[in-house]
mmCIF file as gemmi writes it, N, C-alpha and C atoms, coordinates in Angstrom:
data_model
loop_
_atom_site.group_PDB
_atom_site.id
_atom_site.type_symbol
_atom_site.label_atom_id
_atom_site.label_alt_id
_atom_site.label_comp_id
_atom_site.label_asym_id
_atom_site.label_entity_id
_atom_site.label_seq_id
_atom_site.pdbx_PDB_ins_code
_atom_site.Cartn_x
_atom_site.Cartn_y
_atom_site.Cartn_z
_atom_site.occupancy
_atom_site.B_iso_or_equiv
_atom_site.pdbx_formal_charge
_atom_site.auth_seq_id
_atom_site.auth_asym_id
_atom_site.pdbx_PDB_model_num
ATOM 1 N N . MET Axp A 1 ? 13.279 -247.655 -22.257 1 0 ? 1 A 1
ATOM 2 C CA . MET Axp A 1 ? 13.449 -246.938 -23.511 1 0 ? 1 A 1
ATOM 3 C C . MET Axp A 1 ? 14.144 -245.612 -23.2 1 0 ? 1 A 1
ATOM 4 N N . ASP Axp A 2 ? 15.19 -245.344 -23.91 1 0 ? 2 A 1
ATOM 5 C CA . ASP Axp A 2 ? 15.954 -244.111 -23.748 1 0 ? 2 A 1
ATOM 6 C C . ASP Axp A 2 ? 15.104 -242.915 -24.178 1 0 ? 2 A 1
ATOM 7 N N . ALA Axp A 3 ? 14.98 -241.934 -23.312 1 0 ? 3 A 1
ATOM 8 C CA . ALA Axp A 3 ? 14.15 -240.753 -23.59 1 0 ? 3 A 1
ATOM 9 C C . ALA Axp A 3 ? 14.648 -239.991 -24.813 1 0 ? 3 A 1
ATOM 10 N N . ARG Axp A 4 ? 15.962 -239.948 -25.015 1 0 ? 4 A 1
ATOM 11 C CA . ARG Axp A 4 ? 16.504 -239.233 -26.185 1 0 ? 4 A 1
ATOM 12 C C . ARG Axp A 4 ? 16.096 -239.929 -27.478 1 0 ? 4 A 1
ATOM 13 N N . LEU Axp A 5 ? 16.085 -241.247 -27.464 1 0 ? 5 A 1
ATOM 14 C CA . LEU Axp A 5 ? 15.661 -242 -28.641 1 0 ? 5 A 1
ATOM 15 C C . LEU Axp A 5 ? 14.178 -241.786 -28.902 1 0 ? 5 A 1
ATOM 16 N N . LEU Axp A 6 ? 13.391 -241.796 -27.854 1 0 ? 6 A 1
ATOM 17 C CA . LEU Axp A 6 ? 11.956 -241.593 -27.994 1 0 ? 6 A 1
ATOM 18 C C . LEU Axp A 6 ? 11.644 -240.213 -28.559 1 0 ? 6 A 1
ATOM 19 N N . ASP Axp A 7 ? 12.47 -239.219 -28.253 1 0 ? 7 A 1
ATOM 20 C CA . ASP Axp A 7 ? 12.26 -237.864 -28.771 1 0 ? 7 A 1
ATOM 21 C C . ASP Axp A 7 ? 12.45 -237.776 -30.284 1 0 ? 7 A 1
ATOM 22 N N . ILE Axp A 8 ? 13.297 -238.63 -30.848 1 0 ? 8 A 1
ATOM 23 C CA . ILE Axp A 8 ? 13.57 -238.52 -32.281 1 0 ? 8 A 1
ATOM 24 C C . ILE Axp A 8 ? 12.811 -239.533 -33.134 1 0 ? 8 A 1
ATOM 25 N N . LEU Axp A 9 ? 12.285 -240.592 -32.516 1 0 ? 9 A 1
ATOM 26 C CA . LEU Axp A 9 ? 11.535 -241.584 -33.284 1 0 ? 9 A 1
ATOM 27 C C . LEU Axp A 9 ? 10.146 -241.069 -33.635 1 0 ? 9 A 1
ATOM 28 N N . VAL Axp A 10 ? 9.73 -241.34 -34.86 1 0 ? 10 A 1
ATOM 29 C CA . VAL Axp A 10 ? 8.382 -241.011 -35.31 1 0 ? 10 A 1
ATOM 30 C C . VAL Axp A 10 ? 7.812 -242.218 -36.042 1 0 ? 10 A 1
ATOM 31 N N . CYS Axp A 11 ? 6.532 -242.206 -36.231 1 0 ? 11 A 1
ATOM 32 C CA . CYS Axp A 11 ? 5.86 -243.273 -36.964 1 0 ? 11 A 1
ATOM 33 C C . CYS Axp A 11 ? 6.363 -243.271 -38.415 1 0 ? 11 A 1
ATOM 34 N N . PRO Axp A 12 ? 6.779 -244.422 -38.934 1 0 ? 12 A 1
ATOM 35 C CA . PRO Axp A 12 ? 7.252 -244.465 -40.319 1 0 ? 12 A 1
ATOM 36 C C . PRO Axp A 12 ? 6.14 -244.266 -41.351 1 0 ? 12 A 1
ATOM 37 N N . VAL Axp A 13 ? 4.896 -244.41 -40.933 1 0 ? 13 A 1
ATOM 38 C CA . VAL Axp A 13 ? 3.773 -244.264 -41.853 1 0 ? 13 A 1
ATOM 39 C C . VAL Axp A 13 ? 3.323 -242.809 -41.96 1 0 ? 13 A 1
ATOM 40 N N . CYS Axp A 14 ? 3.077 -242.159 -40.802 1 0 ? 14 A 1
ATOM 41 C CA . CYS Axp A 14 ? 2.506 -240.805 -40.829 1 0 ? 14 A 1
ATOM 42 C C . CYS Axp A 14 ? 3.404 -239.737 -40.22 1 0 ? 14 A 1
ATOM 43 N N . LYS Axp A 15 ? 4.537 -240.134 -39.663 1 0 ? 15 A 1
ATOM 44 C CA . LYS Axp A 15 ? 5.518 -239.225 -39.052 1 0 ? 15 A 1
ATOM 45 C C . LYS Axp A 15 ? 5.04 -238.571 -37.755 1 0 ? 15 A 1
ATOM 46 N N . ALA Axp A 16 ? 4.028 -239.144 -37.11 1 0 ? 16 A 1
ATOM 47 C CA . ALA Axp A 16 ? 3.535 -238.629 -35.827 1 0 ? 16 A 1
ATOM 48 C C . ALA Axp A 16 ? 4.452 -239.095 -34.697 1 0 ? 16 A 1
ATOM 49 N N . ASN Axp A 17 ? 4.404 -238.392 -33.576 1 0 ? 17 A 1
ATOM 50 C CA . ASN Axp A 17 ? 5.151 -238.79 -32.385 1 0 ? 17 A 1
ATOM 51 C C . ASN Axp A 17 ? 4.588 -240.097 -31.845 1 0 ? 17 A 1
ATOM 52 N N . LEU Axp A 18 ? 5.446 -240.831 -31.154 1 0 ? 18 A 1
ATOM 53 C CA . LEU Axp A 18 ? 5.062 -242.134 -30.618 1 0 ? 18 A 1
ATOM 54 C C . LEU Axp A 18 ? 5.033 -242.102 -29.096 1 0 ? 18 A 1
ATOM 55 N N . GLU Axp A 19 ? 4.188 -242.939 -28.534 1 0 ? 19 A 1
ATOM 56 C CA . GLU Axp A 19 ? 4.081 -243.083 -27.078 1 0 ? 19 A 1
ATOM 57 C C . GLU Axp A 19 ? 4.626 -244.458 -26.705 1 0 ? 19 A 1
ATOM 58 N N . TYR Axp A 20 ? 5.538 -244.499 -25.738 1 0 ? 20 A 1
ATOM 59 C CA . TYR Axp A 20 ? 6.093 -245.782 -25.293 1 0 ? 20 A 1
ATOM 60 C C . TYR Axp A 20 ? 5.226 -246.365 -24.197 1 0 ? 20 A 1
ATOM 61 N N . ARG Axp A 21 ? 4.823 -247.608 -24.374 1 0 ? 21 A 1
ATOM 62 C CA . ARG Axp A 21 ? 4.055 -248.325 -23.362 1 0 ? 21 A 1
ATOM 63 C C . ARG Axp A 21 ? 4.933 -249.43 -22.792 1 0 ? 21 A 1
ATOM 64 N N . LYS Axp A 22 ? 5.421 -249.158 -21.599 1 0 ? 22 A 1
ATOM 65 C CA . LYS Axp A 22 ? 6.394 -250.037 -20.964 1 0 ? 22 A 1
ATOM 66 C C . LYS Axp A 22 ? 5.832 -251.436 -20.705 1 0 ? 22 A 1
ATOM 67 N N . ALA Axp A 23 ? 4.602 -251.52 -20.269 1 0 ? 23 A 1
ATOM 68 C CA . ALA Axp A 23 ? 4.008 -252.809 -19.907 1 0 ? 23 A 1
ATOM 69 C C . ALA Axp A 23 ? 3.942 -253.77 -21.095 1 0 ? 23 A 1
ATOM 70 N N . SER Axp A 24 ? 3.675 -253.239 -22.285 1 0 ? 24 A 1
ATOM 71 C CA . SER Axp A 24 ? 3.554 -254.095 -23.469 1 0 ? 24 A 1
ATOM 72 C C . SER Axp A 24 ? 4.784 -254.052 -24.363 1 0 ? 24 A 1
ATOM 73 N N . HIS Axp A 25 ? 5.783 -253.237 -23.987 1 0 ? 25 A 1
ATOM 74 C CA . HIS Axp A 25 ? 7.01 -253.088 -24.787 1 0 ? 25 A 1
ATOM 75 C C . HIS Axp A 25 ? 6.68 -252.718 -26.226 1 0 ? 25 A 1
ATOM 76 N N . GLU Axp A 26 ? 5.91 -251.632 -26.375 1 0 ? 26 A 1
ATOM 77 C CA . GLU Axp A 26 ? 5.497 -251.182 -27.702 1 0 ? 26 A 1
ATOM 78 C C . GLU Axp A 26 ? 5.57 -249.666 -27.801 1 0 ? 26 A 1
ATOM 79 N N . LEU Axp A 27 ? 5.77 -249.193 -29.012 1 0 ? 27 A 1
ATOM 80 C CA . LEU Axp A 27 ? 5.657 -247.78 -29.336 1 0 ? 27 A 1
ATOM 81 C C . LEU Axp A 27 ? 4.352 -247.62 -30.095 1 0 ? 27 A 1
ATOM 82 N N . VAL Axp A 28 ? 3.505 -246.723 -29.619 1 0 ? 28 A 1
ATOM 83 C CA . VAL Axp A 28 ? 2.157 -246.591 -30.15 1 0 ? 28 A 1
ATOM 84 C C . VAL Axp A 28 ? 2.011 -245.297 -30.941 1 0 ? 28 A 1
ATOM 85 N N . CYS Axp A 29 ? 1.433 -245.435 -32.138 1 0 ? 29 A 1
ATOM 86 C CA . CYS Axp A 29 ? 1.062 -244.283 -32.959 1 0 ? 29 A 1
ATOM 87 C C . CYS Axp A 29 ? -0.461 -244.178 -32.907 1 0 ? 29 A 1
ATOM 88 N N . LYS Axp A 30 ? -0.944 -243.158 -32.232 1 0 ? 30 A 1
ATOM 89 C CA . LYS Axp A 30 ? -2.397 -243.005 -32.087 1 0 ? 30 A 1
ATOM 90 C C . LYS Axp A 30 ? -3.091 -242.642 -33.404 1 0 ? 30 A 1
ATOM 91 N N . PRO Axp A 31 ? -2.536 -241.738 -34.23 1 0 ? 31 A 1
ATOM 92 C CA . PRO Axp A 31 ? -3.226 -241.418 -35.492 1 0 ? 31 A 1
ATOM 93 C C . PRO Axp A 31 ? -3.381 -242.627 -36.42 1 0 ? 31 A 1
ATOM 94 N N . CYS Axp A 32 ? -2.364 -243.469 -36.505 1 0 ? 32 A 1
ATOM 95 C CA . CYS Axp A 32 ? -2.417 -244.659 -37.371 1 0 ? 32 A 1
ATOM 96 C C . CYS Axp A 32 ? -3.047 -245.864 -36.684 1 0 ? 32 A 1
ATOM 97 N N . ARG Axp A 33 ? -3.154 -245.787 -35.362 1 0 ? 33 A 1
ATOM 98 C CA . ARG Axp A 33 ? -3.675 -246.893 -34.56 1 0 ? 33 A 1
ATOM 99 C C . ARG Axp A 33 ? -2.829 -248.147 -34.74 1 0 ? 33 A 1
ATOM 100 N N . LEU Axp A 34 ? -1.488 -247.947 -34.652 1 0 ? 34 A 1
ATOM 101 C CA . LEU Axp A 34 ? -0.539 -249.042 -34.788 1 0 ? 34 A 1
ATOM 102 C C . LEU Axp A 34 ? 0.381 -249.097 -33.577 1 0 ? 34 A 1
ATOM 103 N N . ALA Axp A 35 ? 0.825 -250.305 -33.24 1 0 ? 35 A 1
ATOM 104 C CA . ALA Axp A 35 ? 1.785 -250.505 -32.153 1 0 ? 35 A 1
ATOM 105 C C . ALA Axp A 35 ? 3 -251.218 -32.714 1 0 ? 35 A 1
ATOM 106 N N . TYR Axp A 36 ? 4.158 -250.573 -32.567 1 0 ? 36 A 1
ATOM 107 C CA . TYR Axp A 36 ? 5.423 -251.129 -33.042 1 0 ? 36 A 1
ATOM 108 C C . TYR Axp A 36 ? 6.12 -251.824 -31.881 1 0 ? 36 A 1
ATOM 109 N N . PRO Axp A 37 ? 6.571 -253.06 -32.076 1 0 ? 37 A 1
ATOM 110 C CA . PRO Axp A 37 ? 7.214 -253.79 -30.98 1 0 ? 37 A 1
ATOM 111 C C . PRO Axp A 37 ? 8.599 -253.248 -30.651 1 0 ? 37 A 1
ATOM 112 N N . VAL Axp A 38 ? 8.994 -253.429 -29.383 1 0 ? 38 A 1
ATOM 113 C CA . VAL Axp A 38 ? 10.354 -253.134 -28.938 1 0 ? 38 A 1
ATOM 114 C C . VAL Axp A 38 ? 10.919 -254.463 -28.466 1 0 ? 38 A 1
ATOM 115 N N . ARG Axp A 39 ? 11.903 -254.964 -29.198 1 0 ? 39 A 1
ATOM 116 C CA . ARG Axp A 39 ? 12.49 -256.269 -28.89 1 0 ? 39 A 1
ATOM 117 C C . ARG Axp A 39 ? 13.917 -256.098 -28.397 1 0 ? 39 A 1
ATOM 118 N N . ASP Axp A 40 ? 14.185 -256.594 -27.215 1 0 ? 40 A 1
ATOM 119 C CA . ASP Axp A 40 ? 15.518 -256.485 -26.604 1 0 ? 40 A 1
ATOM 120 C C . ASP Axp A 40 ? 15.99 -255.033 -26.563 1 0 ? 40 A 1
ATOM 121 N N . GLY Axp A 41 ? 15.055 -254.12 -26.308 1 0 ? 41 A 1
ATOM 122 C CA . GLY Axp A 41 ? 15.384 -252.705 -26.202 1 0 ? 41 A 1
ATOM 123 C C . GLY Axp A 41 ? 15.523 -251.988 -27.526 1 0 ? 41 A 1
ATOM 124 N N . ILE Axp A 42 ? 15.258 -252.679 -28.636 1 0 ? 42 A 1
ATOM 125 C CA . ILE Axp A 42 ? 15.407 -252.09 -29.965 1 0 ? 42 A 1
ATOM 126 C C . ILE Axp A 42 ? 14.029 -251.965 -30.617 1 0 ? 42 A 1
ATOM 127 N N . PRO Axp A 43 ? 13.618 -250.732 -30.966 1 0 ? 43 A 1
ATOM 128 C CA . PRO Axp A 43 ? 12.334 -250.548 -31.638 1 0 ? 43 A 1
ATOM 129 C C . PRO Axp A 43 ? 12.361 -251.127 -33.055 1 0 ? 43 A 1
ATOM 130 N N . VAL Axp A 44 ? 11.337 -251.867 -33.396 1 0 ? 44 A 1
ATOM 131 C CA . VAL Axp A 44 ? 11.195 -252.419 -34.743 1 0 ? 44 A 1
ATOM 132 C C . VAL Axp A 44 ? 10.225 -251.506 -35.484 1 0 ? 44 A 1
ATOM 133 N N . MET Axp A 45 ? 10.773 -250.592 -36.275 1 0 ? 45 A 1
ATOM 134 C CA . MET Axp A 45 ? 9.974 -249.541 -36.901 1 0 ? 45 A 1
ATOM 135 C C . MET Axp A 45 ? 9.587 -249.903 -38.337 1 0 ? 45 A 1
ATOM 136 N N . LEU Axp A 46 ? 9.043 -251.08 -38.508 1 0 ? 46 A 1
ATOM 137 C CA . LEU Axp A 46 ? 8.579 -251.543 -39.812 1 0 ? 46 A 1
ATOM 138 C C . LEU Axp A 46 ? 7.06 -251.662 -39.776 1 0 ? 46 A 1
ATOM 139 N N . ALA Axp A 47 ? 6.4 -251.068 -40.756 1 0 ? 47 A 1
ATOM 140 C CA . ALA Axp A 47 ? 4.936 -251.118 -40.789 1 0 ? 47 A 1
ATOM 141 C C . ALA Axp A 47 ? 4.429 -252.558 -40.844 1 0 ? 47 A 1
ATOM 142 N N . ASP Axp A 48 ? 5.177 -253.438 -41.485 1 0 ? 48 A 1
ATOM 143 C CA . ASP Axp A 48 ? 4.773 -254.844 -41.574 1 0 ? 48 A 1
ATOM 144 C C . ASP Axp A 48 ? 4.827 -255.555 -40.222 1 0 ? 48 A 1
ATOM 145 N N . GLU Axp A 49 ? 5.64 -255.056 -39.302 1 0 ? 49 A 1
ATOM 146 C CA . GLU Axp A 49 ? 5.781 -255.657 -37.973 1 0 ? 49 A 1
ATOM 147 C C . GLU Axp A 49 ? 4.804 -255.065 -36.954 1 0 ? 49 A 1
ATOM 148 N N . ALA Axp A 50 ? 4.179 -253.946 -37.282 1 0 ? 50 A 1
ATOM 149 C CA . ALA Axp A 50 ? 3.257 -253.279 -36.361 1 0 ? 50 A 1
ATOM 150 C C . ALA Axp A 50 ? 1.943 -254.046 -36.293 1 0 ? 50 A 1
ATOM 151 N N . ARG Axp A 51 ? 1.317 -253.938 -35.146 1 0 ? 51 A 1
ATOM 152 C CA . ARG Axp A 51 ? -0.002 -254.567 -35.005 1 0 ? 51 A 1
ATOM 153 C C . ARG Axp A 51 ? -1.063 -253.484 -34.872 1 0 ? 51 A 1
ATOM 154 N N . PRO Axp A 52 ? -2.236 -253.715 -35.44 1 0 ? 52 A 1
ATOM 155 C CA . PRO Axp A 52 ? -3.313 -252.725 -35.314 1 0 ? 52 A 1
ATOM 156 C C . PRO Axp A 52 ? -3.834 -252.682 -33.882 1 0 ? 52 A 1
ATOM 157 N N . LEU Axp A 53 ? -4.203 -251.497 -33.445 1 0 ? 53 A 1
ATOM 158 C CA . LEU Axp A 53 ? -4.755 -251.314 -32.097 1 0 ? 53 A 1
ATOM 159 C C . LEU Axp A 53 ? -6.271 -251.248 -32.155 1 0 ? 53 A 1
ATOM 160 N N . SER Axp A 54 ? -6.887 -251.826 -31.15 1 0 ? 54 A 1
ATOM 161 C CA . SER Axp A 54 ? -8.34 -251.713 -31.031 1 0 ? 54 A 1
ATOM 162 C C . SER Axp A 54 ? -8.688 -250.369 -30.392 1 0 ? 54 A 1
ATOM 163 N N . THR Axp A 55 ? -9.92 -250 -30.454 1 0 ? 55 A 1
ATOM 164 C CA . THR Axp A 55 ? -10.376 -248.744 -29.854 1 0 ? 55 A 1
ATOM 165 C C . THR Axp A 55 ? -10.12 -248.732 -28.364 1 0 ? 55 A 1
ATOM 166 N N . ASP Axp A 56 ? -10.273 -249.864 -27.705 1 0 ? 56 A 1
ATOM 167 C CA . ASP Axp A 56 ? -10.047 -249.962 -26.263 1 0 ? 56 A 1
ATOM 168 C C . ASP Axp A 56 ? -8.586 -249.703 -25.885 1 0 ? 56 A 1
ATOM 169 N N . GLU Axp A 57 ? -7.656 -250.046 -26.764 1 0 ? 57 A 1
ATOM 170 C CA . GLU Axp A 57 ? -6.241 -249.908 -26.482 1 0 ? 57 A 1
ATOM 171 C C . GLU Axp A 57 ? -5.737 -248.465 -26.631 1 0 ? 57 A 1
ATOM 172 N N . LEU Axp A 58 ? -6.473 -247.661 -27.347 1 0 ? 58 A 1
ATOM 173 C CA . LEU Axp A 58 ? -6.047 -246.277 -27.534 1 0 ? 58 A 1
ATOM 174 C C . LEU Axp A 58 ? -6.264 -245.502 -26.27 1 0 ? 58 A 1
């Protein structure tokens, strides 16, 4: 994930900063407890595509 892109991307739901998790290829929003997929290097920033995170995953 390009660091410059990560600096400007925010959660589409709450506008919080996102954390990139390389192992799972996801961008994580901790306040919303959502993980947005990164497919072929492209972040999918749609709330409908995000998966809810469990407490253990945070």
